[in-house]
C-alpha positions in Angstrom: 96.4 103.4 86.1 94.8 100.0 86.5 94.6 98.6 90.0 93.8 95.0 90.7 92.6 93.6 94.0 93.3 89.9 94.5 90.5 88.6 96.7 92.0 85.3 97.8 91.8 82.5 100.4 94.8 81.9 102.8 96.4 78.7 103.9 96.3 79.2 107.7 99.8 79.9 109.1 101.5 78.4 106.0 103.2 81.1 104.1 104.9 78.9 101.5 101.6 77.2 100.6 99.8 80.5 100.3 102.5 81.9 98.1 102.0 79.0 95.7 98.2 79.5 95.9 98.2 83.2 95.1 100.9 83.2 92.4 98.5 82.4 89.5 96.1 85.1 90.8 98.9 87.7 90.7 99.7 86.5 87.2 96.1 87.0 86.2 96.1 90.5 87.6 99.2 91.4 85.7 97.7 89.9 82.5 94.7 92.2 83.0 97.0 95.2 82.7 97.3 96.0 86.4 100.1 98.4 87.4 99.3 98.0 91.1 98.3 94.6 92.5 97.0 94.4 96.0 96.8 91.3 98.2 95.2 91.1 101.6 96.3 91.8 105.2 98.7 89.2 106.5 98.2 87.7 103.1 100.4 84.6 103.5 99.3 83.3 107.0 96.0 84.8 107.9 95.1 87.1 110.8 96.9 85.0 113.4 97.9 86.2 116.9 100.8 83.6 117.0 103.3 86.3 116.3 106.1 84.4 118.0 105.6 81.6 115.4 104.6 83.4 112.2 106.3 86.8 112.3 109.0 87.0 109.6 112.3 88.8 109.7 112.5 92.2 107.9 112.5 91.4 104.2 111.7 87.7 104.9 110.2 85.1 102.6 106.9 86.9 102.0 108.7 90.1 101.2 110.9 88.1 98.8 107.8 86.6 97.2 106.4 90.1 96.6 109.7 91.3 95.1 109.9 88.3 92.8 106.4 88.7 91.6 106.8 92.5 91.0 110.0 91.9 89.0 108.5 88.9 87.1 105.4 90.7 86.0 106.8 94.3 85.9 104.1 95.6 88.2 103.8 97.1 91.7 102.6 94.8 94.6 101.2 95.5 98.0 100.3 93.3 101.0 100.8 93.1 104.7 103.1 90.7 106.5 103.6 90.0 110.3 107.2 91.2 110.7 109.8 91.1 113.4 111.8 94.3 113.2 114.8 94.3 115.6 114.4 98.1 115.9 111.0 97.6 117.6 110.0 96.0 120.9 107.4 93.7 119.3 106.4 92.4 115.9 104.3 94.7 113.7 101.6 94.1 111.0 103.7 95.6 108.2 102.4 96.6 104.8 105.0 96.3 102.1 104.8 98.2 98.8 107.3 96.9 96.2 108.1 98.4 92.8 109.1 96.4 89.7 112.7 97.7 90.1 113.0 96.4 93.6 112.4 99.6 95.6 110.5 98.9 98.8 108.4 101.0 101.2 106.6 99.9 104.3 103.8 101.1 106.6 103.1 99.6 110.0 99.4 99.3 110.9 98.6 102.3 113.1 95.7 100.6 115.0 96.1 97.0 116.3 92.7 95.4 116.6 92.2 95.3 120.3 88.9 93.4 120.1 91.0 90.4 118.8 93.9 91.1 121.1 96.2 92.2 118.3 97.6 94.9 120.5 98.9 92.2 122.8 101.1 90.6 120.1 101.8 93.4 117.6 103.1 97.0 118.2 101.2 100.0 116.7 102.8 101.9 113.8 103.6 105.6 114.0 103.9 107.0 110.5 101.8 107.4 107.3 102.8 106.2 103.9 101.9 108.0 100.7 103.8 107.0 97.5 103.5 108.2 93.9 102.7 105.0 91.9 103.1 105.9 88.3 101.4 109.3 88.7 98.8 108.2 91.2 99.3 109.4 94.8 98.5 106.3 96.9 98.1 106.3 100.7 98.1 103.0 102.5 96.2 101.8 105.5 95.4 98.3 106.9 92.1 96.8 107.9 91.0 98.3 111.3 92.6 101.6 110.3 89.5 102.1 108.2 87.5 103.0 111.3 89.6 106.1 112.1 88.5 108.8 109.7 90.6 111.6 111.1 93.8 110.0 109.9 92.4 109.5 106.5 91.5 113.2 106.5 95.1 114.2 107.3 96.2 112.5 104.1 93.4 113.6 101.8 95.1 116.6 100.2 98.0 114.4 99.0 96.0 111.4 98.0 94.3 110.2 94.8 93.7 106.6 95.9 93.6 105.0 99.3 94.6 101.3 99.4 93.4 99.0 102.2 94.3 95.4 102.6 92.2 93.6 105.2 91.0 90.5 107.0 87.6 91.8 107.9 85.2 89.1 109.3 81.9 88.3 107.7 79.7 89.2 110.7 80.7 92.9 110.3 80.8 93.0 106.5 78.2 95.8 106.5 80.6 98.0 108.5 83.4 97.2 105.9 81.2 98.2 103.0 79.8 101.3 104.6 83.2 102.6 105.9 84.8 102.1 102.5 82.1 104.2 100.9 82.3 106.8 103.6 86.1 107.2 103.2 85.8 107.6 99.4 82.9 110.2 99.6 84.3 112.3 102.5 87.8 112.5 101.0 86.8 112.7 97.4 89.4 110.0 96.4 89.4 106.5 95.1 89.4 103.7 97.7 90.6 100.2 96.9 89.8 97.8 99.7 90.7 94.1 99.4 89.5 91.5 101.9 90.1 87.8 102.1 87.6 85.0 101.5 87.4 81.6 103.1 87.9 80.6 106.8 90.8 81.0 109.1 91.3 81.0 112.9 87.7 80.1 113.4 86.3 83.1 111.5 84.6 83.3 108.1 85.4 86.0 105.5 83.1 87.2 102.7 85.5 89.3 100.7 83.4 92.2 99.6 86.5 93.7 98.0 85.7 96.8 96.0 87.1 99.9 94.2 85.1 103.1 94.7 85.5 106.4 92.8 85.8 109.9 94.4 82.0 110.2 94.4 81.6 106.8 96.2 80.4 104.9 93.1 81.4 101.3 93.0 83.6 100.5 90.0 84.3 96.9 90.8 83.2 94.5 93.6 82.9 90.8 94.5 81.9 88.7 97.4 82.7 85.2 98.7 84.7 83.8 95.8 88.3 84.1 94.9 88.7 86.5 92.1 90.7 89.4 90.7 89.0 92.8 90.5 90.5 95.4 88.2 89.5 99.1 87.8 90.9 102.3 86.3 92.2 104.9 88.8 92.6 108.4 87.2 94.0 111.4 89.2 92.3 113.8 86.8 88.9 112.5 88.0 90.0 113.3 91.6 91.1 116.8 90.6 87.8 117.4 88.7 85.7 116.1 91.5 87.4 118.3 94.1 87.1 121.4 91.8 83.4 120.8 91.2 82.6 120.1 94.8 84.8 121.9 97.1 84.1 119.8 100.2 87.8 119.4 101.2 88.4 123.1 101.1 85.3 123.7 103.2 86.4 121.1 105.8 89.7 122.9 106.2 88.2 126.4 106.1 85.3 125.8 108.5 86.9 123.3 110.8 85.7 123.7 114.4 88.4 125.0 116.6 88.9 124.4 120.3 88.2 127.5 122.5 91.4 129.2 123.6 
C-alpha cells in the first residue's frame, strides 16, 4: 500500500483558508497512487491553544473536508482537528481517519503537551486506535505521544504501520527524528510521521517528515518545504523482519517483572 505524507504549511487559525491551501496537495498525493494520505496535527488551524475559538463540533467543517477529499479521490485520509465533543468536559485534539466510503474512526491524543499548556485547554484521550487500512494494520498517535514508548509497545503485536501527524517545533527537530527512528526499530514496524512547515503561533517548523521501514531505514524524507512524500508499506516486510529478528518475542518473554 502506498502512503503519502502531506508536509504542508497552515494558515494560522483559519480553517477554510487552509482547506483551500492543502486541497491540491491532497490531489497530488492521490495522483501518486496513495491509498492513505496523512495531513498534520491540527492541520487546518495550527497548534493553537485558543480552543474556545477554534475547536470544531464533532464532524465539523474540517471533518467534512476530509470526507469530501476521501470520496473525491477514492483514498483514505487522516489528520487531527481540535474538536468540541459534548460527551467530554473539554475539547480534544482529535485525529480523524476517514475511508473513501465515508466510514470514520477517531483517536483523541493521549498526552496533551503540558510544556505548551495544551493540558489546560484540551482533555487527554483514553483509547488506542488500530484500523486495517486495505490490509495494513495502522495504529495512530499524535505528536507528543511519540515520546511515550510503552504505549507504542502495547500496540506492536497488532501493528504494521504507525501513523503520527505532528506540529513539532524546529528547535527540537533532532528529538523528532531520533524518536521516529527508535519507534520503528524497537517495534519492527513502519513509522509514517508527518510534520508541518512554516511558522505559526510564534514557532517555526522544519517538517522533517519521513517514512521508516521496520529496520529503521528511511524510505522517504523532506525538510522545510511543502511537499508530498510517498512510500510503499508492505505487511509482508513486517512479518519477515519479525521472523528473522525475534526482538518482539524476546521483549514479551524476558520482560522484567515487579517483585511480588
